[in-house]
N, C-alpha and C positions, 0 to 999 in steps of 0.2 A: 670620910675616906671609904671608898668602895671596896668590898671584899672581892678578891679575884678567885675564881675557881678554875681548876685545871681538869683536863680530860681524865687524868689519873684519879682525881677525887670523885668524879662522876662515876667512873667505872667501879671504884671501891664501894661507893654507896649502893650502886645497883647490885653488886655482888652480895652485899649484906642483906639486901631485900630478897634476893633470889634464894639465899641459903636459909632464910628463916622459915621454920615450919608453920609459923602463924603470922598474920599481918602485923606490921610494925608501925609505930608512931615515929614522927621525926625526932623526938627527944631520945629515942632508943638507939639511934645511929651513933657510931663513934665519931668524935670530932665536935667542932664548934656548932652550936645550934643555928646561928644565923647563916653560916656557910651551908649547913645541911639543908636549910629551907631554900636557899638559892639553887642548890644541886637538885633537890626534889622538883622544884619548879622547872628546871631544865629537862629533867627526865620526863616530866609530864608533857612538856612542850614537844618532846621527841616521840611521845606515845609509848614510852617504855615502862611506865608505872601507872597503876590505877589506885584509887583510894578516895578519901574524903579530904577536901582541901578548903581551908578557910583563908580568904583573902585578907590582907592587911589594909583596912580602910584609912589608916593614918598616913600612908605613903602613896604617892601618885602612881607608882609603877614606871615602866619604861617601854621601849619599843617591843619587848617580848610579853607584855601584859602586866597584870597586877603582881605585886610581891605577896608572898604567903605569910600569914601570921602563924599558922599551924597546919599540920598534915597528919592524918591518922589512917589506919587500916591499909597501909601501903603494901601492894603486891606487884610483882613484875608481870608485865603482859606478854 
């Protein structure tokens, strides 16, 4: 079953990243970790966040690129 993410969730995650005085890790965001990794991947694809990204080598990815295994040092661009 695929996890669906909404624009509202994307906006909320971006807001959390923007409001943090220090870079965040994916696990520090409110909500489900797997959904947050999909949201971060989308924010990265849109050029809205910067950080350190670790791709998940156990999953093939989709038309938007590889899935993330983890993300850290997240900052808004």
